[in-house]
C-alpha positions in Angstrom: -27.9 -8.9 -6.9 -31.4 -10.3 -6.7 -33.5 -10.4 -3.5 -33.6 -14.1 -3.6 -29.8 -14.5 -3.9 -29.2 -12.2 -0.9 -31.7 -14.2 1.1 -29.9 -17.4 0.2 -26.6 -16.0 1.2 -28.1 -15.2 4.6 -29.5 -18.7 4.9 -26.1 -20.2 4.0 -24.5 -18.0 6.6 -27.0 -19.2 9.3 -26.5 -22.8 8.4 -22.7 -22.5 8.6 -22.9 -20.5 11.9 -25.1 -23.2 13.4 -22.5 -25.8 12.5 -19.8 -23.6 14.1 -21.9 -23.2 17.3 -22.6 -26.9 17.6 -19.0 -27.9 17.1 -17.8 -25.2 19.6 -20.3 -26.5 22.2 -19.2 -30.1 21.6 -15.5 -29.1 22.0 -16.4 -27.3 25.3 -18.4 -30.2 26.7 -16.7 -33.3 25.3 -13.1 -33.7 26.5 -10.7 -34.5 23.6 -13.2 -33.7 20.9 -11.3 -32.3 17.9 -8.4 -31.2 20.1 -5.9 -31.8 17.3 -7.4 -29.0 15.2 -4.8 -26.3 14.3 -5.3 -23.1 16.4 -6.8 -20.0 14.9 -5.6 -16.4 15.3 -7.6 -16.1 18.5 -6.4 -19.6 19.6 -3.1 -18.1 20.6 -4.9 -16.8 23.7 -6.0 -20.3 24.6 -8.5 -22.9 23.4 -11.2 -21.7 25.9 -11.0 -18.1 24.6 -11.1 -19.4 21.0 -14.2 -21.5 21.6 -16.0 -18.7 23.4 -15.2 -16.2 20.7 -16.3 -18.7 18.0 -19.6 -19.4 19.8 -20.2 -15.7 20.3 -19.6 -15.0 16.6 -21.9 -17.8 15.5 -24.7 -16.7 17.8 -24.2 -13.1 16.5 -24.5 -14.3 12.9 -27.7 -16.2 13.7 -29.1 -13.0 15.4 -28.2 -10.7 12.5 -29.5 -13.2 9.9 -32.8 -13.4 11.7 -33.2 -9.6 11.8 -32.1 -9.2 8.2 -34.5 -11.8 6.9 -37.3 -10.3 8.9 -36.6 -6.8 7.4 -36.6 -8.2 3.9 -40.0 -10.0 4.4 -41.7 -7.2 6.2 -43.0 -4.0 4.6 -42.5 -2.1 7.9 -39.2 -0.8 9.2 -37.5 -3.0 11.8 -37.1 -1.9 15.3 -33.3 -2.1 14.9 -31.8 0.4 12.5 -30.3 -1.2 9.4 -26.9 0.5 10.0 -26.7 -1.1 13.4 -27.6 -4.5 12.0 -24.8 -4.2 9.5 -22.4 -3.1 12.2 -23.3 -6.1 14.2 -22.9 -8.4 11.2 -19.4 -7.0 10.6 -18.4 -7.7 14.2 -19.9 -11.3 14.1 -18.2 -12.0 10.7 -14.9 -10.8 12.1 -15.1 -13.0 15.1 -15.8 -16.1 13.0 -13.0 -15.2 10.5 -10.6 -14.8 13.4 -11.4 -18.2 14.8 -11.1 -20.1 11.5 -8.8 -23.1 12.1 -5.3 -22.3 10.8 -3.3 -24.0 8.1 -6.2 -24.4 5.5 -4.5 -22.5 2.7 -2.6 -25.5 1.3 -5.9 -27.5 1.1 -7.6 -24.5 -0.4 -4.8 -24.1 -2.9 -4.9 -27.7 -4.1 -8.7 -27.6 -4.3 -8.6 -24.4 -6.4 -5.9 -25.8 -8.7 -8.0 -28.8 -9.5 -11.0 -26.6 -10.0 -9.0 -24.5 -12.5 -8.2 -27.6 -14.5 -11.9 -28.5 -14.6 -12.8 -24.9 -15.5 -10.3 -24.7 -18.3 -11.8 -28.0 -19.7 -15.3 -26.5 -19.6 -14.1 -23.2 -21.2 -12.5 -25.1 -24.1 -15.5 -27.2 -24.6 -17.9 -24.3 -24.7 -15.6 -22.5 -27.2 -15.5 -25.6 -29.5 -19.3 -25.7 -29.6 -19.6 -22.0 -30.5 -16.3 -21.3 -32.4 -15.1 -24.7 -33.7 -11.8 -23.4 -35.3 -10.7 -21.5 -32.2 -11.9 -24.2 -30.0 -10.0 -26.9 -31.8 -6.8 -25.0 -31.5 -7.3 -24.5 -27.8 -8.3 -28.2 -27.4 -5.1 -29.3 -29.2 -3.0 -27.2 -26.9 -4.8 -28.5 -23.9 -4.4 -32.1 -25.1 -0.7 -31.6 -25.7 -0.2 -30.1 -22.2 -2.1 -33.0 -20.6 0.0 -35.5 -22.5 3.2 -33.9 -21.3 1.9 -33.8 -17.8 1.1 -37.5 -17.8 4.1 -38.8 -19.7 6.9 -36.6 -18.2 5.5 -35.2 -14.9 3.7 -38.1 -13.3 0.2 -36.7 -13.5 -1.3 -40.2 -13.4 -0.1 -40.7 -9.8 -0.5 -37.1 -8.6 -4.2 -36.7 -8.7 -5.0 -39.8 -6.6 -2.4 -38.6 -4.1 -4.0 -35.2 -3.8 -7.5 -36.6 -3.4 -6.3 -39.1 -0.8 -4.5 -36.4 1.1 -7.8 -34.5 1.6 -9.0 -37.3 3.9 -6.5 -36.3 6.5 -7.6 -32.6 6.6 -11.3 -33.1 6.0 -12.5 -32.3 9.6 -10.2 -29.2 9.7 -11.2 -28.1 6.2 -14.9 -28.6 6.8 -14.9 -26.5 10.0 -12.8 -23.8 8.3 -15.3 -23.7 5.4 -18.2 -23.3 7.9 -16.4 -20.3 9.5 -15.7 -18.7 6.1 -19.2 -19.3 4.7 -20.8 -17.8 7.8 -18.6 -14.7 7.7 -18.8 -14.3 3.9 -22.6 -14.8 3.8 -23.1 -11.8 6.0 -20.5 -9.7 4.1 -22.3 -10.5 0.8 -25.6 -9.3 2.3 -23.9 -6.1 3.5 -22.1 -5.1 0.3 -25.0 -5.8 -2.0 -27.5 -3.7 -0.2 -27.3 -0.8 -2.6 -25.8 1.7 -0.1 -23.5 4.0 -2.2 -24.1 7.3 -0.4 -21.5 6.9 2.4 -18.0 8.4 2.1 -16.4 5.0 2.3 -18.6 3.6 -0.4 -18.0 6.5 -2.7 -14.2 6.2 -2.1 -14.2 2.4 -3.0 -16.4 3.0 -6.1 -14.2 5.9 -7.3 -10.9 3.9 -6.9 -12.3 0.5 -7.8 -9.8 0.0 -10.8 -6.8 0.7 -8.7 -8.0 -1.5 -5.8 -8.8 -4.4 -8.2 -5.4 -4.1 -10.0 -3.5 -4.1 -6.7 -5.4 -7.2 -5.6 -4.8 -9.0 -8.9 -1.1 -8.1 -8.8 -0.8 -10.1 -5.5 -0.8 -13.3 -7.6 2.3 -12.4 -9.5 5.2 -13.2 -7.1 4.1 -16.8 -6.4 3.0 -17.4 -10.1 6.4 -16.1 -11.3 8.3 -18.2 -8.8 6.5 -21.4 -9.9 6.9 -20.5 -13.6 10.7 -20.7 -13.1 10.2 -24.4 -12.5 10.0 -24.7 -16.3 13.5 -23.3 -16.6 16.9 -24.6 -15.5 16.9 -22.0 -12.7 13.9 -22.9 -10.5 13.1 -20.7 -7.5 11.3 -21.2 -4.3 12.2 -24.7 -3.3 12.7 -26.3 -6.8 15.8 -28.1 -7.9 16.9 -30.3 -10.8 17.6 -33.1 -8.3 14.1 -33.0 -6.8 12.5 -33.0 -10.2 14.6 -35.9 -11.4 13.6 -38.0 -8.3 10.0 -37.0 -8.2 8.8 -35.4 -11.5 5.3 -35.0 -10.1 6.6 -32.3 -7.7 7.3 -30.0 -10.7 3.7 -30.6 -11.9 2.4 -29.8 -8.4 4.2 -26.5 -8.3 3.1 -25.6 -11.8 -0.6 -26.4 -11.0 -0.4 -24.3 -7.8 1.2 -21.4 -9.7 -1.5 -21.7 -12.5 -4.2 -21.6 -9.8 -2.7 -18.5 -8.3 -2.4 -16.8 -11.7 -6.0 -17.7 -12.7 -7.1 -16.2 -9.3 -5.4 -13.0 -10.3 -7.1 -13.0 -13.7 -10.5 -13.6 -12.1 -9.8 -10.7 -9.7 -9.3 -8.5 -12.8 -12.7 -9.7 -14.1 -14.3 -7.5 -11.4 -13.4 -4.5 -13.6 -13.3 -6.0 -17.1 -16.2 -6.2 -19.6 -16.1 -10.0 -19.5 -16.8 -9.8 -15.8 -20.2 -8.3 -16.5 -21.0 -10.2 -19.7 -19.8 -13.6 -20.8 -17.6 -13.7 -23.9 -19.6 -14.2 -27.1 -17.5 -17.1 -28.3 -18.8 -19.3 -25.5 -21.7 -21.6 -26.3 -25.1 -21.1 -24.5 -23.9 -18.4 -22.2 -22.0 -16.2 -24.6 -23.2 -12.6 -24.7 -25.4 -13.0 -21.6 -25.0 -10.9 -18.5 -23.0 -12.4 -15.7 -25.2 -12.8 -12.6 -23.7 -10.5 -10.0 -23.8 -13.2 -7.4 -21.6 -15.4 -9.6 -18.8 -12.9 -9.1 -19.5 -11.4 -5.7 -20.1 -14.5 -3.7 -16.9 -16.4 -4.6 -14.8 -13.2 -4.4 -16.1 -12.5 -0.9 -15.5 -16.1 0.3 -11.9 -16.0 -1.0 -11.5 -12.6 0.5 -12.4 -13.8 4.0 -10.2 -16.8 3.7 -7.2 -14.9 2.4 -7.5 -12.1 5.0 -7.6 -14.7 7.9 -4.7 -16.6 6.3 -2.7 -13.4 5.7 -2.9 -12.4 9.3 -2.0 -15.9 10.4 1.1 -15.9 8.2 2.1 -12.5 9.6 1.7 -13.6 13.2 3.4 -17.0 12.8 6.5 -15.9 10.9 9.0 -18.4 9.7 12.1 -17.6 11.6 14.3 -14.5 10.9 12.7 -11.2 10.0 14.2 -11.5 6.5 12.6 -14.9 5.9 9.2 -13.8 7.2 9.3 -10.8 4.9 10.1 -13.1 2.0 7.1 -15.3 2.8 4.8 -12.3 3.2 5.8 -11.0 -0.2 5.5 -14.4 -1.8 2.1 -15.0 -0.3 0.6 -11.5 0.0 -2.8 -12.8 1.3 -2.7 -10.1 3.9 -3.1 -7.6 1.1 -5.0 -9.6 -1.5 -7.8 -10.5 0.9 -8.8 -7.0 1.9 -8.3 -5.7 -1.7 -10.5 -8.5 -3.1 -13.2 -7.8 -0.6 -13.2 -4.1 -1.5 -13.1 -4.9 -5.2 -16.2 -7.2 -4.8 -18.0 -4.4 -3.0 -17.2 -2.0 -5.8 -18.3 -4.5 -8.4 -21.6 -5.0 -6.6 -22.2 -1.2 -6.4 -21.2 -0.7 -10.1 -23.5 -3.5 -11.3 -26.4 -1.9 -9.3 -25.6 1.5 -10.8 -25.7 0.0 -14.3 -29.2 -1.5 -13.6 -30.3 1.9 -12.4 -29.0 3.7 -15.5 -30.6 1.1 -17.7 -33.9 1.6 -15.9 -33.7 5.4 -16.2 -32.9 5.1 -19.9 -35.9 3.0 -20.6 -38.2 5.1 -18.4 -38.6 2.3 -15.8 -37.9 2.7 -12.1 -35.2 0.4 -10.7 -36.6 -2.2 -8.4 -35.2 -1.6 -5.0 -34.8 -4.1 -2.2 -36.7 -3.5 1.0 -33.5 -2.6 2.9 -32.4 0.0 0.3 -32.0 3.4 2.1 -34.7 5.1 0.0 -37.1 2.3 0.8 -36.2 2.5 4.5 -36.8 6.3 4.5 -40.2 5.8 2.8 -41.2 3.2 5.5 -40.2 5.6 8.3 -42.1 8.5 6.7 -45.1 6.3 6.3 
């Protein structure tokens, strides 16, 4: 990942952390301010504890970002060892993730489902422009699906309802996004620093395929359950009576299942060739290298969100142990989140290795960032 992109991830983390700090202070000082927000994982110990931890995490992020940016801009080694800065960043990111307002997964799911619809439309359009015959077939299939969704499943009323529902969760979703971006921004900076010599880094890189496949497979239970809504034997809350009374409910479930399935496919992209180079049948971008940040940053953001949500699901439960186990298997965010984070780390290291191999093959030296371990050693020696 480029020097500039890593710096931008730090700046985004700082801006989000500042937002979290301001809101935490306002909630401490102004009685009743945003008291209706759902509690986080830490919130189970009390609102005061939650706000103190969130404020501490936000201030920690700001401190780490300041040191990290200073180390990137200076040719001299910083007074604080880089390993200690990363450790502090991991602690600060954990505190912010643990204080993310709960219950944001449904809003995130609907948002991603709508994003998938837009993404599929763009994908088909780019295919039409480069490979017309293939693109026309895909466009015809997409048009047929949209027609069925509008005529038989009430798509015309569904989208306005979803968009209108976002108004009620906007404060909660905005604050949760600030927590996630602040934590993910630091994680992106840490996993793209080129450090591949440690035992944990070597382990993740060696087993990157297995880690990524396990993460992608987490999408299958929910996607399969929603796919049964196309059959006479719908699972996971579906019924013929419900679909007859409200046909848009079937479309809602199918869109959410499609979003989960596409999420699994995109996770696999971290080890597939098309995750490093855009498919050639796409106009304008076909055959070009995928910018590492385009894969690493979204994967890290989703990893932080899923990990926090997975722990929340596990702690809340839904009643009996059997029911809780069913929900944890249907929504395995507790596993998908960490696996996705490790897969993104392995992807970043692998892309950097490929750049190094390309540079060696051409006789050029790989450009190293200022916080790369070899550069840090050279500074110290100097």
